A tleap script that builds the chain and sets N, CA, C and O, in Angstrom:
source leaprc.protein.ff14SB
mol = sequence {
  NMET ALA ARG VAL CYS ASP ILE THR GLY LYS
  ARG ALA ARG THR GLY ASN ASN VAL SER HIE
  ALA LYS ASN ARG THR LYS ARG LYS PHE TYR
  PRO ASN LEU GLN LYS LYS ARG PHE TYR LEU
  PRO GLU GLU ASP LYS TRP ILE THR LEU LYS
  VAL ALA THR SER ALA LEU ARG THR ILE ASN
  LYS ASN GLY ILE THR ALA VAL LEU LYS LYS
  ALA ARG GLU ASN GLY ASN VAL LEU CVAL
}
set mol.1.N position { -5.023 -11.729 7.615 }
set mol.1.CA position { -5.033 -10.351 7.278 }
set mol.1.C position { -4.226 -10.281 5.813 }
set mol.1.O position { -3.133 -10.840 5.721 }
set mol.2.N position { -4.791 -9.588 4.698 }
set mol.2.CA position { -4.364 -9.402 3.327 }
set mol.2.C position { -3.231 -8.339 3.375 }
set mol.2.O position { -3.193 -7.295 4.026 }
set mol.3.N position { -2.286 -8.888 2.493 }
set mol.3.CA position { -1.177 -7.932 2.533 }
set mol.3.C position { -1.271 -7.043 1.319 }
set mol.3.O position { -0.630 -7.328 0.307 }
set mol.4.N position { -2.067 -5.944 1.377 }
set mol.4.CA position { -2.659 -5.327 0.570 }
set mol.4.C position { -2.527 -3.590 0.882 }
set mol.4.O position { -2.910 -3.316 2.019 }
set mol.5.N position { -2.160 -2.659 0.252 }
set mol.5.CA position { -2.043 -1.287 0.453 }
set mol.5.C position { -3.150 -0.866 0.506 }
set mol.5.O position { -3.830 -1.149 -0.480 }
set mol.6.N position { -3.781 -0.110 1.507 }
set mol.6.CA position { -5.049 0.673 1.763 }
set mol.6.C position { -5.390 1.751 0.757 }
set mol.6.O position { -6.546 2.086 0.500 }
set mol.7.N position { -4.192 2.325 0.149 }
set mol.7.CA position { -4.217 3.566 -0.604 }
set mol.7.C position { -4.016 3.031 -2.124 }
set mol.7.O position { -4.824 3.414 -2.970 }
set mol.8.N position { -3.050 2.231 -2.465 }
set mol.8.CA position { -2.827 2.078 -3.752 }
set mol.8.C position { -3.333 0.830 -4.426 }
set mol.8.O position { -3.433 0.665 -5.642 }
set mol.9.N position { -3.666 -0.098 -3.394 }
set mol.9.CA position { -4.207 -1.552 -3.539 }
set mol.9.C position { -3.178 -2.497 -4.073 }
set mol.9.O position { -3.547 -3.549 -4.593 }
set mol.10.N position { -1.939 -2.195 -3.979 }
set mol.10.CA position { -0.840 -3.049 -4.284 }
set mol.10.C position { -0.804 -4.287 -3.648 }
set mol.10.O position { -0.923 -4.352 -2.425 }
set mol.11.N position { -0.623 -5.470 -4.475 }
set mol.11.CA position { -0.790 -6.925 -3.578 }
set mol.11.C position { 0.469 -7.655 -3.948 }
set mol.11.O position { 1.314 -7.143 -4.682 }
set mol.12.N position { 0.596 -8.969 -3.383 }
set mol.12.CA position { 1.643 -9.700 -3.757 }
set mol.12.C position { 1.454 -10.274 -5.299 }
set mol.12.O position { 0.401 -10.641 -5.820 }
set mol.13.N position { 2.709 -10.247 -5.846 }
set mol.13.CA position { 2.903 -10.794 -7.255 }
set mol.13.C position { 3.521 -12.036 -7.222 }
set mol.13.O position { 4.130 -12.394 -6.215 }
set mol.14.N position { 3.431 -12.741 -8.221 }
set mol.14.CA position { 4.068 -14.235 -8.096 }
set mol.14.C position { 5.225 -13.994 -9.285 }
set mol.14.O position { 5.214 -13.271 -10.281 }
set mol.15.N position { 6.095 -14.791 -8.819 }
set mol.15.CA position { 7.437 -14.963 -9.973 }
set mol.15.C position { 8.008 -16.476 -9.845 }
set mol.15.O position { 7.461 -17.520 -9.488 }
set mol.16.N position { 9.235 -16.201 -10.249 }
set mol.16.CA position { 9.987 -17.634 -10.113 }
set mol.16.C position { 11.238 -17.055 -9.132 }
set mol.16.O position { 11.547 -15.874 -8.970 }
set mol.17.N position { 11.873 -18.277 -8.517 }
set mol.17.CA position { 12.997 -18.298 -8.046 }
set mol.17.C position { 14.144 -19.100 -9.097 }
set mol.17.O position { 14.118 -20.327 -9.180 }
set mol.18.N position { 14.971 -18.419 -9.748 }
set mol.18.CA position { 15.941 -19.161 -10.522 }
set mol.18.C position { 17.188 -19.139 -10.056 }
set mol.18.O position { 17.861 -18.170 -9.702 }
set mol.19.N position { 17.538 -20.651 -10.089 }
set mol.19.CA position { 18.850 -21.146 -9.383 }
set mol.19.C position { 19.730 -21.075 -10.839 }
set mol.19.O position { 19.354 -20.904 -11.999 }
set mol.20.N position { 20.935 -21.264 -10.306 }
set mol.20.CA position { 22.312 -21.211 -11.348 }
set mol.20.C position { 21.769 -22.132 -12.500 }
set mol.20.O position { 21.783 -21.717 -13.659 }
set mol.21.N position { 21.304 -23.348 -12.194 }
set mol.21.CA position { 21.158 -24.388 -12.932 }
set mol.21.C position { 19.944 -23.935 -13.975 }
set mol.21.O position { 19.669 -24.715 -14.887 }
set mol.22.N position { 19.252 -22.746 -13.858 }
set mol.22.CA position { 18.027 -22.384 -14.369 }
set mol.22.C position { 16.755 -23.301 -13.871 }
set mol.22.O position { 15.800 -23.418 -14.639 }
set mol.23.N position { 16.742 -23.816 -12.855 }
set mol.23.CA position { 15.732 -24.366 -11.998 }
set mol.23.C position { 14.657 -23.392 -11.644 }
set mol.23.O position { 14.957 -22.311 -11.136 }
set mol.24.N position { 13.492 -23.705 -11.872 }
set mol.24.CA position { 12.603 -22.571 -11.574 }
set mol.24.C position { 11.721 -22.846 -10.408 }
set mol.24.O position { 11.261 -23.987 -10.460 }
set mol.25.N position { 11.393 -22.250 -9.511 }
set mol.25.CA position { 10.365 -22.615 -8.683 }
set mol.25.C position { 9.558 -21.111 -8.101 }
set mol.25.O position { 10.160 -20.066 -7.855 }
set mol.26.N position { 8.262 -21.297 -7.982 }
set mol.26.CA position { 7.455 -20.332 -7.453 }
set mol.26.C position { 7.785 -19.638 -6.501 }
set mol.26.O position { 8.587 -20.144 -5.715 }
set mol.27.N position { 7.270 -18.192 -6.225 }
set mol.27.CA position { 7.855 -17.455 -5.149 }
set mol.27.C position { 6.841 -16.003 -5.380 }
set mol.27.O position { 6.371 -15.644 -6.460 }
set mol.28.N position { 6.672 -15.323 -4.068 }
set mol.28.CA position { 5.958 -14.360 -4.232 }
set mol.28.C position { 6.867 -13.002 -3.713 }
set mol.28.O position { 7.789 -13.020 -2.898 }
set mol.29.N position { 6.310 -11.817 -4.450 }
set mol.29.CA position { 7.099 -10.608 -4.388 }
set mol.29.C position { 6.008 -9.733 -3.480 }
set mol.29.O position { 5.017 -9.313 -4.078 }
set mol.30.N position { 6.143 -9.455 -2.126 }
set mol.30.CA position { 5.200 -8.580 -1.299 }
set mol.30.C position { 5.626 -7.331 -1.618 }
set mol.30.O position { 6.811 -7.132 -1.887 }
set mol.31.N position { 4.595 -6.227 -1.623 }
set mol.31.CA position { 4.937 -5.045 -1.182 }
set mol.31.C position { 5.442 -4.773 0.127 }
set mol.31.O position { 5.361 -5.470 1.139 }
set mol.32.N position { 6.172 -3.247 -0.104 }
set mol.32.CA position { 6.825 -2.912 1.420 }
set mol.32.C position { 5.819 -2.297 2.290 }
set mol.32.O position { 5.913 -1.072 2.376 }
set mol.33.N position { 4.801 -2.902 3.009 }
set mol.33.CA position { 3.601 -2.415 3.712 }
set mol.33.C position { 4.160 -1.949 4.953 }
set mol.33.O position { 5.083 -2.581 5.467 }
set mol.34.N position { 3.635 -0.770 5.559 }
set mol.34.CA position { 3.874 -0.179 6.959 }
set mol.34.C position { 2.652 -0.168 7.470 }
set mol.34.O position { 1.689 -0.012 6.720 }
set mol.35.N position { 2.495 -0.329 8.801 }
set mol.35.CA position { 1.189 0.509 9.323 }
set mol.35.C position { 1.910 1.715 10.053 }
set mol.35.O position { 2.989 1.749 10.645 }
set mol.36.N position { 0.771 2.891 9.769 }
set mol.36.CA position { 1.008 4.140 9.901 }
set mol.36.C position { -0.248 4.781 10.291 }
set mol.36.O position { -1.340 4.447 9.831 }
set mol.37.N position { -0.072 5.683 11.127 }
set mol.37.CA position { -1.415 6.455 11.863 }
set mol.37.C position { -1.325 7.910 11.215 }
set mol.37.O position { -0.349 8.644 11.373 }
set mol.38.N position { -2.353 8.213 10.532 }
set mol.38.CA position { -2.514 9.820 9.960 }
set mol.38.C position { -3.563 10.665 10.807 }
set mol.38.O position { -4.533 10.089 11.300 }
set mol.39.N position { -3.392 11.862 10.955 }
set mol.39.CA position { -4.318 12.765 11.747 }
set mol.39.C position { -5.072 13.440 10.361 }
set mol.39.O position { -4.581 14.021 9.393 }
set mol.40.N position { -6.370 13.125 10.679 }
set mol.40.CA position { -7.251 13.922 9.498 }
set mol.40.C position { -7.702 15.255 10.422 }
set mol.40.O position { -8.153 15.043 11.547 }
set mol.41.N position { -7.576 16.583 9.940 }
set mol.41.CA position { -7.895 17.685 10.671 }
set mol.41.C position { -9.363 17.906 10.313 }
set mol.41.O position { -10.052 18.515 11.132 }
set mol.42.N position { -9.902 17.486 9.201 }
set mol.42.CA position { -11.225 17.977 8.625 }
set mol.42.C position { -12.481 17.091 9.472 }
set mol.42.O position { -13.634 17.502 9.600 }
set mol.43.N position { -12.026 15.973 9.930 }
set mol.43.CA position { -12.511 15.050 10.814 }
set mol.43.C position { -12.322 15.168 11.962 }
set mol.43.O position { -13.255 14.965 12.738 }
set mol.44.N position { -11.136 15.509 12.402 }
set mol.44.CA position { -10.637 15.527 13.861 }
set mol.44.C position { -10.685 14.069 14.465 }
set mol.44.O position { -11.296 13.724 15.477 }
set mol.45.N position { -9.977 13.352 13.703 }
set mol.45.CA position { -9.577 11.989 14.364 }
set mol.45.C position { -8.356 11.437 13.436 }
set mol.45.O position { -7.908 11.841 12.363 }
set mol.46.N position { -8.038 10.471 14.190 }
set mol.46.CA position { -6.549 9.436 13.763 }
set mol.46.C position { -7.153 8.205 12.986 }
set mol.46.O position { -8.085 7.525 13.415 }
set mol.47.N position { -6.517 8.011 11.811 }
set mol.47.CA position { -6.773 6.678 11.261 }
set mol.47.C position { -5.503 5.749 11.156 }
set mol.47.O position { -4.380 6.233 11.014 }
set mol.48.N position { -5.704 4.566 11.224 }
set mol.48.CA position { -4.686 3.857 11.106 }
set mol.48.C position { -4.758 3.241 9.600 }
set mol.48.O position { -5.860 2.818 9.250 }
set mol.49.N position { -3.725 3.160 8.725 }
set mol.49.CA position { -3.665 2.644 7.538 }
set mol.49.C position { -2.598 1.735 7.238 }
set mol.49.O position { -1.596 2.004 7.902 }
set mol.50.N position { -2.445 0.647 6.389 }
set mol.50.CA position { -1.467 -0.162 6.009 }
set mol.50.C position { -1.102 0.245 4.637 }
set mol.50.O position { -1.754 -0.192 3.689 }
set mol.51.N position { -0.087 1.066 4.456 }
set mol.51.CA position { 0.449 1.834 3.108 }
set mol.51.C position { 1.586 1.269 2.829 }
set mol.51.O position { 2.333 0.823 3.699 }
set mol.52.N position { 1.871 1.226 1.351 }
set mol.52.CA position { 2.975 0.870 0.858 }
set mol.52.C position { 3.885 2.202 1.082 }
set mol.52.O position { 3.379 3.319 1.191 }
set mol.53.N position { 5.376 1.940 1.142 }
set mol.53.CA position { 6.256 3.161 1.131 }
set mol.53.C position { 6.191 3.909 0.179 }
set mol.53.O position { 6.339 5.088 0.498 }
set mol.54.N position { 5.977 3.666 -1.225 }
set mol.54.CA position { 5.632 4.252 -2.334 }
set mol.54.C position { 4.410 5.187 -2.057 }
set mol.54.O position { 4.485 6.361 -2.422 }
set mol.55.N position { 3.126 4.657 -1.340 }
set mol.55.CA position { 2.138 5.482 -1.196 }
set mol.55.C position { 2.585 6.745 0.133 }
set mol.55.O position { 2.092 7.873 0.136 }
set mol.56.N position { 3.358 6.368 0.940 }
set mol.56.CA position { 3.864 7.222 2.127 }
set mol.56.C position { 4.369 8.528 1.388 }
set mol.56.O position { 4.042 9.669 1.714 }
set mol.57.N position { 5.367 8.131 0.155 }
set mol.57.CA position { 5.921 9.312 -0.751 }
set mol.57.C position { 4.921 10.144 -1.184 }
set mol.57.O position { 4.896 11.369 -1.073 }
set mol.58.N position { 3.993 9.339 -1.745 }
set mol.58.CA position { 2.832 10.200 -2.258 }
set mol.58.C position { 2.025 11.202 -1.289 }
set mol.58.O position { 1.754 12.360 -1.605 }
set mol.59.N position { 1.685 10.611 -0.090 }
set mol.59.CA position { 1.108 11.409 0.670 }
set mol.59.C position { 2.303 12.618 1.336 }
set mol.59.O position { 1.889 13.666 1.830 }
set mol.60.N position { 3.289 12.405 1.288 }
set mol.60.CA position { 4.202 13.349 1.923 }
set mol.60.C position { 4.242 14.551 0.946 }
set mol.60.O position { 4.344 15.729 1.287 }
set mol.61.N position { 4.147 14.077 -0.327 }
set mol.61.CA position { 4.104 15.155 -1.412 }
set mol.61.C position { 2.584 16.142 -1.713 }
set mol.61.O position { 2.537 17.332 -2.024 }
set mol.62.N position { 1.574 15.304 -1.523 }
set mol.62.CA position { 0.221 15.740 -1.786 }
set mol.62.C position { -0.636 15.911 -0.799 }
set mol.62.O position { -1.699 16.519 -0.927 }
set mol.63.N position { -0.123 15.248 0.528 }
set mol.63.CA position { -1.357 15.525 1.618 }
set mol.63.C position { -2.136 14.295 1.629 }
set mol.63.O position { -2.414 13.555 0.686 }
set mol.64.N position { -2.498 14.191 3.101 }
set mol.64.CA position { -3.187 12.920 3.251 }
set mol.64.C position { -4.647 13.061 2.740 }
set mol.64.O position { -5.295 12.082 2.371 }
set mol.65.N position { -5.124 14.307 2.738 }
set mol.65.CA position { -6.607 14.505 2.365 }
set mol.65.C position { -6.881 14.265 0.917 }
set mol.65.O position { -7.905 13.687 0.554 }
set mol.66.N position { -6.045 14.670 0.151 }
set mol.66.CA position { -6.004 14.901 -1.315 }
set mol.66.C position { -5.687 13.286 -1.867 }
set mol.66.O position { -6.331 12.722 -2.751 }
set mol.67.N position { -4.573 12.727 -1.138 }
set mol.67.CA position { -4.762 11.113 -1.621 }
set mol.67.C position { -5.536 10.230 -1.216 }
set mol.67.O position { -5.606 9.192 -1.872 }
set mol.68.N position { -6.328 10.388 -0.031 }
set mol.68.CA position { -7.630 9.585 0.348 }
set mol.68.C position { -8.676 9.938 -0.249 }
set mol.68.O position { -9.588 9.112 -0.275 }
set mol.69.N position { -8.903 11.394 -0.980 }
set mol.69.CA position { -10.031 11.684 -1.900 }
set mol.69.C position { -9.614 10.689 -3.192 }
set mol.69.O position { -10.369 9.807 -3.601 }
set mol.70.N position { -8.617 10.902 -3.627 }
set mol.70.CA position { -8.325 10.405 -5.001 }
set mol.70.C position { -8.451 8.884 -4.631 }
set mol.70.O position { -9.118 8.222 -5.426 }
set mol.71.N position { -7.963 8.279 -3.643 }
set mol.71.CA position { -8.165 6.687 -3.403 }
set mol.71.C position { -9.656 6.280 -3.226 }
set mol.71.O position { -10.050 5.165 -3.565 }
set mol.72.N position { -10.265 6.988 -2.819 }
set mol.72.CA position { -11.711 6.773 -2.731 }
set mol.72.C position { -12.477 6.716 -4.061 }
set mol.72.O position { -13.281 5.833 -4.363 }
set mol.73.N position { -12.129 7.759 -4.811 }
set mol.73.CA position { -12.750 8.026 -6.076 }
set mol.73.C position { -12.493 6.745 -7.065 }
set mol.73.O position { -13.260 6.452 -7.982 }
set mol.74.N position { -11.280 6.018 -6.737 }
set mol.74.CA position { -10.603 4.799 -7.392 }
set mol.74.C position { -11.220 3.305 -6.863 }
set mol.74.O position { -11.255 2.271 -7.530 }
set mol.75.N position { -11.716 3.504 -5.412 }
set mol.75.CA position { -12.284 2.527 -4.684 }
set mol.75.C position { -11.223 1.485 -4.054 }
set mol.75.O position { -11.427 0.288 -3.854 }
set mol.76.N position { -10.251 2.087 -3.834 }
set mol.76.CA position { -9.087 1.419 -3.292 }
set mol.76.C position { -9.560 1.572 -1.572 }
set mol.76.O position { -9.903 0.543 -0.989 }
set mol.77.N position { -9.555 2.459 -1.075 }
set mol.77.CA position { -9.376 2.807 0.306 }
set mol.77.C position { -10.409 2.335 1.174 }
set mol.77.O position { -11.559 2.543 0.786 }
set mol.78.N position { -10.260 1.781 2.199 }
set mol.78.CA position { -11.307 0.938 3.092 }
set mol.78.C position { -11.626 1.976 3.996 }
set mol.78.O position { -12.691 1.713 4.555 }
set mol.79.N position { -11.188 2.940 4.330 }
set mol.79.CA position { -11.853 3.966 5.544 }
set mol.79.C position { -12.795 4.723 4.867 }
set mol.79.O position { -13.457 5.568 5.469 }
savepdb mol mol.pdb
quit
C-alpha cells in the first residue's frame, strides 16, 4: 500500500543521510500519515481516509466537505 495522502497527494521524498565525515547515503522522508474516519452528513456515511497531519489541520479549519470538494477538483482524492 502506497504511503500517499488521500487529500493532498503528499508522498515520500528522497534525500541524503549526511555523516559527520560528509558521507552521503540515500534515505526517504515519509509524510506523517494517519488513518482517520470522517462522517459525511450529506451522504450519511462514514469514510476512512489516510491523511497527512497537515491535511487534518486543514479539515479542522475548513470542514471535511469543503476539503473533499477541492481535492476532487484537483484529482487527489480516491473516494
